[in-house]
C-alpha positions as CSV (number, residue, x, y, z in Angstrom):
1,M,40.2,19.8,-22.8
2,L,37.4,19.7,-20.7
3,G,35.9,23.5,-22.7
4,S,36.2,21.1,-25.6
5,C,33.6,18.5,-24.9
6,C,30.1,18.9,-26.5
7,C,28.3,16.9,-23.6
8,A,26.9,18.7,-20.8
9,Y,27.4,17.2,-17.0
10,K,24.2,15.0,-16.9
11,K,23.8,14.0,-12.8
12,P,22.5,9.8,-12.8
13,H,19.3,8.8,-12.5
14,P,18.7,8.3,-8.9
15,E,18.0,5.2,-7.5
16,V,15.9,3.6,-4.3
17,T,15.2,0.4,-2.2
18,L,11.2,0.1,-2.0
19,Y,9.3,-2.2,0.7
20,L,6.4,-2.6,-0.7
21,V,3.4,-3.9,1.6
22,R,-0.1,-4.6,2.1
23,H,-1.8,-3.8,5.2
24,G,-3.1,-6.5,7.3
25,E,-6.3,-8.1,7.3
26,A,-9.1,-6.0,8.4
27,A,-12.5,-6.0,9.5
28,H,-14.3,-5.7,5.8
29,N,-12.0,-9.1,4.5
30,I,-13.6,-11.5,7.3
31,R,-16.3,-9.8,5.8
32,E,-16.2,-11.1,2.3
33,A,-15.0,-14.1,2.6
34,A,-17.4,-15.4,4.9
35,A,-19.6,-13.5,2.4
36,K,-18.2,-16.0,-0.6
37,E,-17.9,-18.9,1.4
38,E,-21.9,-18.4,2.6
39,A,-22.7,-18.1,-1.6
40,A,-20.8,-20.5,-2.7
41,S,-22.1,-23.5,-0.3
42,A,-25.9,-21.4,-1.3
43,G,-24.7,-22.6,-4.9
44,E,-23.8,-26.5,-4.3
45,H,-27.5,-27.7,-2.8
46,L,-28.3,-26.1,-6.5
47,G,-26.2,-28.2,-7.9
48,L,-23.1,-25.7,-9.1
49,A,-19.6,-26.2,-8.7
50,R,-17.9,-23.7,-7.1
51,D,-15.6,-23.0,-9.5
52,S,-18.3,-22.2,-12.3
53,M,-19.2,-19.4,-13.7
54,E,-23.1,-18.9,-12.0
55,S,-20.9,-19.7,-8.6
56,K,-18.7,-17.0,-9.2
57,D,-20.6,-14.8,-10.1
58,M,-23.0,-15.5,-6.8
59,Q,-19.3,-15.3,-4.9
60,E,-19.0,-11.8,-6.3
61,K,-22.9,-10.2,-5.2
62,A,-22.7,-11.9,-2.2
63,R,-18.9,-10.2,-1.8
64,Q,-20.2,-6.1,-3.1
65,D,-23.7,-6.2,-1.4
66,V,-21.6,-7.1,2.2
67,L,-19.0,-4.8,1.2
68,N,-22.0,-1.9,1.1
69,D,-22.2,-2.0,5.2
70,A,-21.9,1.5,6.6
71,S,-20.6,-0.1,9.6
72,L,-17.1,-0.9,8.0
73,Y,-16.3,2.7,7.1
74,D,-12.6,2.8,7.3
75,A,-12.5,-0.1,8.4
76,P,-9.2,-1.4,11.2
77,L,-7.1,-3.5,11.3
78,S,-8.8,-7.5,12.7
79,G,-7.2,-9.9,14.9
80,Q,-5.0,-11.2,12.3
81,G,-4.4,-8.7,10.6
82,K,-2.3,-7.5,13.5
83,A,-0.7,-10.7,14.1
84,D,0.4,-10.5,10.7
85,A,1.5,-6.8,10.8
86,T,3.7,-8.4,13.5
87,A,4.8,-11.4,11.0
88,A,5.7,-8.9,8.2
89,R,8.0,-7.1,10.9
90,R,9.9,-10.0,11.5
91,V,10.4,-10.9,8.1
92,I,11.7,-7.2,7.6
93,E,14.1,-7.5,10.2
94,D,15.4,-11.3,8.4
95,W,15.7,-9.1,5.1
96,I,17.8,-6.7,6.8
97,K,20.3,-8.9,8.5
98,Q,20.5,-10.7,5.1
99,G,22.3,-7.6,4.0
100,M,19.1,-5.3,2.5
101,S,19.3,-2.3,3.8
102,P,17.1,-0.9,6.4
103,P,14.1,1.5,5.8
104,T,14.7,4.9,6.8
105,C,11.1,7.1,5.6
106,A,7.7,5.4,5.3
107,V,4.8,6.6,2.5
108,V,1.4,5.6,3.9
109,S,-2.1,5.7,2.3
110,P,-4.3,7.5,5.1
111,L,-7.3,4.7,5.7
112,Q,-6.8,3.0,9.4
113,R,-5.7,-0.2,8.2
114,A,-3.0,0.8,7.0
115,L,-2.5,3.9,9.3
116,T,-1.9,0.5,11.4
117,T,0.1,-1.9,10.0
118,T,2.4,1.1,9.5
119,N,3.0,1.5,12.8
120,M,3.2,-2.5,13.3
121,V,5.7,-3.2,10.1
122,F,7.6,-0.3,10.3
123,P,8.7,0.8,14.4
124,R,11.7,1.9,13.9
125,I,10.6,4.2,11.8
126,P,10.6,8.5,13.3
127,G,6.7,9.5,13.6
128,H,7.9,12.4,11.3
129,H,9.6,10.8,8.9
130,V,6.3,8.5,7.9
131,H,4.1,10.9,5.4
132,V,0.4,10.4,5.5
133,R,-0.2,10.8,1.8
134,E,-4.1,10.3,-0.1
135,A,-2.9,9.4,-3.4
136,L,-1.8,5.6,-1.5
137,R,-4.9,5.0,-0.7
138,E,-7.0,2.3,-2.3
139,R,-8.8,2.7,-5.6
140,R,-12.4,4.8,-4.6
141,T,-14.6,1.8,-5.5
142,G,-17.7,4.2,-3.2
143,K,-17.7,1.6,-0.6
144,P,-17.9,1.8,3.3
145,C,-15.1,-0.2,3.5
146,D,-12.7,2.1,1.0
147,E,-13.3,6.4,2.7
148,A,-11.0,6.8,4.6
149,S,-12.4,8.5,7.8
150,P,-11.6,12.2,8.8
151,S,-8.3,13.0,9.3
152,N,-8.0,15.0,11.9
153,S,-9.1,12.6,14.2
154,K,-7.3,10.4,12.6
155,R,-4.2,12.4,13.5
156,M,-5.2,12.4,17.1
157,S,-4.3,8.0,17.5
158,F,-1.2,8.8,14.7
159,K,-0.2,11.9,15.7
160,K,2.9,10.8,15.5
161,M,3.1,10.6,11.9
162,S,3.3,13.5,9.6
163,W,0.1,14.7,8.2
164,V,1.4,18.0,6.2
165,H,0.4,16.6,2.9
166,L,-2.9,16.7,3.6
167,R,-3.6,19.9,4.4
168,V,-5.2,22.3,2.2
169,G,-3.0,24.4,0.3
170,S,0.2,22.2,0.4
171,A,2.4,22.1,-2.3
172,S,1.1,18.3,-3.0
173,S,-2.6,19.6,-2.6
174,L,-3.2,18.8,-6.7
175,L,-1.6,15.4,-5.8
176,D,-3.3,14.4,-2.7
177,A,-6.5,16.0,-4.1
178,P,-9.7,13.7,-3.9
179,H,-11.1,12.6,-7.0
180,A,-13.8,11.1,-8.4
181,S,-16.4,9.3,-5.9
182,V,-15.5,6.1,-8.0
183,E,-12.3,5.8,-9.5
184,G,-12.1,2.9,-12.6
185,K,-8.6,0.2,-12.7
186,E,-7.0,2.6,-15.5
187,A,-7.6,6.0,-13.1
188,L,-5.9,3.9,-10.8
189,R,-2.8,3.2,-12.6
190,V,-2.6,6.9,-13.6
191,R,-2.1,7.7,-9.7
192,T,0.1,5.5,-9.4
193,A,2.4,7.3,-11.6
194,H,2.0,10.0,-9.4
195,L,4.4,8.5,-6.5
196,V,7.7,9.0,-8.9
197,G,6.8,12.7,-8.5
198,V,6.7,11.6,-4.1
199,L,10.0,9.0,-4.7
200,L,12.1,11.9,-5.7
201,E,11.3,14.4,-3.1
202,L,11.9,12.1,-0.6
203,R,15.3,11.3,-2.8
204,E,16.6,14.6,-3.3
205,T,15.2,17.1,-1.0
206,R,13.5,15.4,2.4
207,G,17.0,14.0,4.0
208,G,17.9,11.9,0.8
209,H,16.3,8.8,2.1
210,S,17.3,5.6,-0.4
211,T,15.0,3.1,1.6
212,I,11.7,3.8,1.6
213,G,8.5,1.8,2.9
214,I,5.1,1.8,1.2
215,V,2.7,1.1,3.0
216,S,-1.0,0.9,0.5
217,H,-4.0,-1.5,-0.5
218,K,-4.0,-4.5,-3.0
219,G,-5.3,-2.4,-5.7
220,Y,-3.0,0.5,-6.2
221,L,-0.3,-2.4,-5.5
222,R,-1.4,-4.2,-8.4
223,E,-1.7,-1.2,-10.3
224,L,1.6,0.5,-9.7
225,E,3.6,-3.2,-10.3
226,R,1.9,-3.9,-13.4
227,G,2.3,-0.1,-15.1
228,P,4.1,1.8,-13.8
229,F,6.7,-1.2,-13.0
230,G,6.5,-2.5,-15.7
231,Q,5.4,-5.4,-14.6
232,P,2.2,-7.3,-16.1
233,N,2.3,-11.0,-14.5
234,A,2.4,-9.6,-11.0
235,S,0.2,-11.5,-8.8
236,E,-2.2,-9.7,-6.2
237,F,-0.4,-9.0,-2.9
238,G,-1.9,-11.0,-0.4
239,N,-2.6,-9.7,3.1
240,C,0.8,-8.2,5.0
241,E,2.7,-9.8,2.0
242,I,5.9,-7.3,1.3
243,R,8.4,-6.8,-1.7
244,A,10.7,-5.6,-2.3
245,Y,12.2,-3.6,-5.2
246,Q,15.3,-1.9,-6.5
247,V,13.9,1.4,-8.8
248,T,15.7,4.2,-11.1
249,L,13.8,7.0,-11.2
250,N,13.8,9.2,-14.7
251,R,13.5,12.7,-12.8
252,E,13.6,14.5,-16.2
253,E,10.1,12.8,-17.1
254,R,8.8,11.8,-13.9
255,T,8.8,8.4,-14.7
256,I,9.9,4.1,-13.5
257,E,13.1,4.2,-15.8
258,S,13.3,0.3,-14.3
259,A,11.7,-1.5,-11.1
260,T,13.9,-4.9,-10.2
261,R,12.6,-6.9,-7.7
262,L,15.4,-8.0,-5.3
263,H,14.0,-10.8,-2.6
264,P,12.0,-14.2,-3.6
265,P,8.8,-13.8,-3.5
266,A,7.3,-13.6,0.7
267,V,4.7,-16.1,1.5
268,P,2.1,-13.9,3.0
269,P,2.8,-14.2,7.1
270,T,0.0,-15.8,7.8
271,T,1.1,-18.9,10.3
272,A,0.4,-16.1,13.3
273,T,-2.8,-16.6,14.9
274,A,-3.2,-14.7,18.0
275,P,-3.4,-11.3,18.0
276,V,-0.6,-9.2,18.9
277,E,-0.4,-6.0,19.9
278,S,2.4,-3.7,17.9
279,S,5.8,-2.2,20.4
280,V,4.4,1.2,19.0
281,A,1.3,2.6,20.6
282,A,-0.8,4.2,17.9
283,A,-0.4,7.6,19.1
């Protein structure tokens, strides 16, 4: 008899399909590459091999120095970055033709390069289903390129997106509140664990979304995969690289129960060279 059963019914853990996307090439990425190349060449003139520790130290110092340039504040996508995003959209369209579910909503970092990438990679997702979240921003390095410009100005440029979670006093204010100005990798990994709450909200209370786009940054995605997703050997994302996962969420413990890669590794789409504008305006 049902009444004699000592075990209460337990709802199965919810599952979501995630499309993880790193933003396309941005202005600061160009400057970084140029600075490293210049430092490597200078090292060679001093008799240092490019792969020597001394040369690598010179290259890293040059890269860090250029990122202090205030003109790189909230760095936008480069022309190549826009071409990358257009190519990434085509990759996802091909995956969908092969039978993968199309995303019905997206969660995105508030940095300009991620917002523009989202518009171009997921043009079919209605704006009110694109949620801007402070928690998905890049690691706080203290560098201008990783600092977001005021949300009020970007709300005009990306006004079709949902900015409600950045409002003071919103239900997500504790999650999205700014933390220390400089953030270590361990702190970033802790922050990525908060994504579970966002996914549960979208899956169970905001329309039942089961396929979701996540548009963020190299550091964030690295710590998400190596930490909550349990993929310690995951490589870093290339510009506009896409990885799809089937993720099981533990609603009671608010953790990732399991994360399984769904598609063969996607090669970063860098074959396009000419800037291609999105078919959906940023506004």
